[in-house]
C-alpha positions as CSV (number, residue, x, y, z in Angstrom):
1,X,-114.9,-164.2,173.2
2,X,-112.3,-165.4,171.5
3,X,-110.2,-165.7,167.8
4,X,-107.5,-167.2,166.0
5,X,-104.4,-165.1,166.0
6,X,-103.7,-167.0,162.4
7,X,-107.0,-165.8,161.0
8,X,-106.3,-162.2,161.4
9,X,-103.3,-162.1,159.8
10,X,-103.2,-160.6,155.9
11,X,-106.6,-158.6,157.8
12,X,-106.8,-155.2,156.0
13,X,-105.9,-152.5,158.3
14,X,-108.1,-149.0,157.7
15,X,-107.0,-145.6,159.1
16,X,-109.8,-143.9,160.6
17,X,-110.3,-141.6,157.4
18,X,-111.0,-144.3,155.3
19,X,-108.0,-145.4,153.9
20,X,-106.5,-148.5,153.9
21,X,-103.4,-148.7,154.8
22,X,-102.0,-152.7,154.1
23,X,-102.5,-156.1,155.6
24,X,-101.7,-157.6,159.0
25,X,-98.3,-159.3,158.6
26,X,-97.5,-160.5,162.5
27,X,-98.4,-159.5,166.1
28,X,-95.1,-158.6,169.1
29,X,-96.3,-159.8,172.5
30,X,-95.1,-159.8,175.8
31,X,-93.5,-163.2,177.0
32,X,-94.3,-162.4,180.6
33,X,-97.7,-161.2,180.8
34,X,-99.2,-162.9,176.8
35,X,-100.3,-159.8,175.4
36,X,-99.9,-158.5,172.1
37,X,-98.7,-154.6,172.0
38,X,-98.1,-154.0,168.7
39,X,-99.9,-155.3,165.1
40,X,-96.9,-155.5,162.4
41,X,-98.8,-154.0,159.4
42,X,-97.4,-154.4,155.8
43,X,-98.3,-150.7,154.1
44,X,-99.7,-150.5,150.3
45,X,-97.1,-149.6,148.0
46,X,-98.6,-145.8,148.4
47,X,-96.5,-146.1,151.5
48,X,-93.6,-147.6,149.8
49,X,-94.4,-151.3,150.7
50,X,-92.9,-150.8,154.1
51,X,-93.3,-152.4,157.8
52,X,-94.7,-150.3,160.9
53,X,-96.1,-151.3,163.9
54,X,-98.9,-150.4,165.2
55,X,-99.6,-150.1,169.2
56,X,-102.9,-152.0,169.9
57,X,-103.7,-149.3,172.4
58,X,-104.9,-147.2,169.1
59,X,-106.8,-149.9,167.4
60,X,-110.7,-150.9,167.6
61,X,-111.7,-154.7,167.2
62,X,-111.3,-156.5,164.9
63,X,-114.3,-157.3,162.0
64,X,-114.7,-160.2,160.1
65,X,-112.1,-159.0,157.5
66,X,-110.6,-155.7,158.9
67,X,-108.7,-153.9,161.8
68,X,-110.0,-150.1,162.2
69,X,-107.5,-147.8,164.1
70,X,-108.1,-144.6,165.8
71,X,-104.7,-143.2,163.6
72,X,-105.2,-141.1,160.1
73,X,-103.4,-142.0,156.9
74,X,-100.8,-139.3,156.9
75,X,-99.9,-140.1,160.8
76,X,-98.9,-144.0,159.7
77,X,-97.3,-142.3,157.0
78,X,-94.4,-140.4,158.8
79,X,-94.5,-143.1,161.5
80,X,-90.9,-143.7,162.9
81,X,-89.4,-146.9,160.7
82,X,-88.9,-150.0,162.3
83,X,-86.8,-153.5,161.5
84,X,-88.8,-156.4,162.0
85,X,-85.2,-158.1,161.4
86,X,-84.2,-157.1,164.8
87,X,-85.8,-156.9,168.6
88,X,-87.5,-154.0,169.2
89,X,-85.5,-151.5,172.2
90,X,-87.8,-149.7,174.6
91,X,-86.0,-146.6,173.1
92,X,-87.6,-147.7,170.1
93,X,-91.3,-148.3,171.5
94,X,-90.8,-144.6,173.7
95,X,-90.2,-142.7,170.8
96,X,-93.2,-144.7,168.8
97,X,-95.6,-143.8,171.8
98,X,-94.6,-140.0,171.8
99,X,-95.0,-139.9,168.1
100,X,-98.6,-140.9,168.6
101,X,-99.8,-139.5,171.5
102,X,-100.1,-142.8,173.4
103,X,-99.8,-144.2,177.0
104,X,-97.3,-146.3,177.5
105,X,-98.3,-149.5,178.5
106,X,-95.3,-150.4,181.3
107,X,-94.8,-148.2,184.7
108,X,-92.5,-145.7,185.3
109,X,-90.2,-148.3,187.8
110,X,-90.5,-150.2,184.6
111,X,-88.9,-147.3,182.4
112,X,-86.1,-146.9,184.4
113,X,-85.4,-150.3,185.2
114,X,-85.1,-150.5,181.6
115,X,-83.4,-147.6,181.0
116,X,-80.0,-149.4,182.9
117,X,-80.2,-152.2,180.9
118,X,-78.0,-152.7,177.8
119,X,-79.5,-151.4,174.7
120,X,-83.3,-151.8,176.4
121,X,-84.5,-154.6,175.8
122,X,-88.2,-155.7,176.2
123,X,-89.8,-158.7,176.3
124,X,-91.6,-158.2,172.5
125,X,-91.3,-161.3,170.7
126,X,-92.8,-162.5,167.0
127,X,-96.1,-164.4,167.1
128,X,-94.8,-165.8,164.3
129,X,-91.9,-166.8,165.2
130,X,-93.4,-169.1,168.2
131,X,-96.0,-171.0,166.2
132,X,-94.6,-175.2,165.0
133,X,-92.3,-174.5,168.8
134,X,-92.5,-177.9,170.7
135,X,-94.3,-178.1,174.3
136,X,-91.9,-179.9,176.6
137,X,-93.7,-181.5,179.7
138,X,-92.1,-182.9,182.3
139,X,-92.1,-186.9,180.5
140,X,-91.3,-185.9,177.3
141,X,-93.1,-184.1,174.4
142,X,-96.3,-183.5,173.6
143,X,-96.6,-181.7,170.4
144,X,-96.4,-178.6,168.6
145,X,-97.8,-174.9,168.6
146,X,-100.2,-174.6,166.2
147,X,-102.1,-171.3,166.6
148,X,-103.3,-168.8,169.4
149,X,-106.4,-168.0,170.6
150,X,-106.9,-164.1,171.6
151,X,-109.3,-162.7,173.7
152,X,-110.7,-159.7,171.1
153,X,-110.8,-156.6,172.9
154,X,-108.0,-156.8,175.6
155,X,-105.4,-158.6,172.9
156,X,-104.5,-161.1,175.7
157,X,-103.4,-164.4,174.4
158,X,-105.6,-166.6,176.3
159,X,-104.8,-170.0,174.8
160,X,-102.0,-172.2,173.2
161,X,-103.3,-174.1,170.1
162,X,-101.1,-177.2,170.6
163,X,-101.1,-179.9,167.4
164,X,-99.8,-183.7,169.0
165,X,-98.7,-184.6,165.7
166,X,-98.0,-188.1,165.5
167,X,-98.6,-188.8,168.8
168,X,-102.0,-189.0,168.9
169,X,-102.7,-188.5,165.6
170,X,-103.0,-185.0,165.3
171,X,-105.4,-184.8,168.1
172,X,-105.6,-180.7,168.9
173,X,-106.2,-179.6,172.5
174,X,-105.8,-176.4,174.6
175,X,-103.3,-175.1,176.9
176,X,-103.9,-171.8,178.6
177,X,-100.7,-169.2,178.1
178,X,-101.0,-168.6,181.6
179,X,-99.6,-172.2,181.8
180,X,-96.5,-171.9,179.6
181,X,-93.5,-172.1,182.3
182,X,-90.6,-170.8,180.4
183,X,-89.8,-169.9,176.7
184,X,-86.6,-171.5,175.4
185,X,-86.2,-169.6,172.7
186,X,-82.4,-171.5,171.3
187,X,-84.4,-174.9,171.8
188,X,-87.8,-173.8,169.9
189,X,-89.3,-175.4,172.8
190,X,-92.5,-173.8,175.8
191,X,-92.1,-175.8,179.0
192,X,-95.1,-176.7,180.8
193,X,-95.5,-178.8,183.8
194,X,-98.8,-180.9,182.6
195,X,-97.9,-184.7,182.4
196,X,-98.1,-186.7,178.8
197,X,-100.9,-188.8,180.8
198,X,-102.9,-185.6,181.5
199,X,-102.7,-184.9,177.6
200,X,-103.8,-188.1,176.5
201,X,-107.1,-188.1,178.0
202,X,-107.2,-183.8,177.8
203,X,-110.6,-182.7,175.8
204,X,-110.0,-182.4,172.1
205,X,-110.0,-179.0,170.6
206,X,-111.8,-177.8,167.2
207,X,-112.1,-174.1,165.3
208,X,-116.0,-174.9,165.8
209,X,-115.4,-175.1,170.0
210,X,-117.3,-172.3,171.2
211,X,-114.7,-171.6,174.2
212,X,-117.2,-169.6,176.6
213,X,-116.7,-169.6,180.9
214,X,-118.1,-172.8,180.7
215,X,-115.8,-174.5,178.5
216,X,-112.7,-172.5,180.3
217,X,-114.3,-173.8,183.4
218,X,-114.2,-177.0,182.3
219,X,-111.3,-177.1,180.8
220,X,-108.9,-175.9,184.0
221,X,-111.1,-178.5,186.2
222,X,-109.6,-180.9,184.3
223,X,-106.2,-179.3,184.0
224,X,-107.0,-178.7,188.0
225,X,-106.3,-175.2,187.6
226,X,-107.9,-172.5,189.2
227,X,-109.8,-170.7,186.9
228,X,-108.9,-166.9,187.3
């Protein structure tokens, strides 16, 4: 099952001891693997209204309007401070995972490599930052990102929902995140190797479409991609 990432914004986040913590503000994803690693939660007034990062390893399945955690209110109350205005470093991630006693999602070798890099940079990016980015085909722009479809439970971004804008009268299509060749952050573009002509005849996507295995296989077949 997949669901809209935008739809999850504003969901209530609950602690394991049944206390509401705050609301989903954003998601941080790994731009190499297109996996959401953290949910950004704006805590309520009882927690001074600050932002915290909650690892998806500590979250349960999203409900109709809520996301439950495996953490207590007190754990989250004293979690390490984070600024969503600056990049999240690997050093901060280590501190966060140690605090919550959660396993690292990266390997020991990756940890050694990152420790040798200036500022311990990671590949974490804001999902909201990517909304509106233009999709660049080899023969021109084909639209912009209007949403993402997330694989429920795995926290993996499966598809970009692309609005073709004035070019095709606002037609929406799905492109698998795995087909993105590169993200050009400085010019707000995502590079794909699919032609405008292929996009022109691509299946329309609406929010009522059931994106199941058969739908996905047909979509991959249309684009000439191997379904995995």
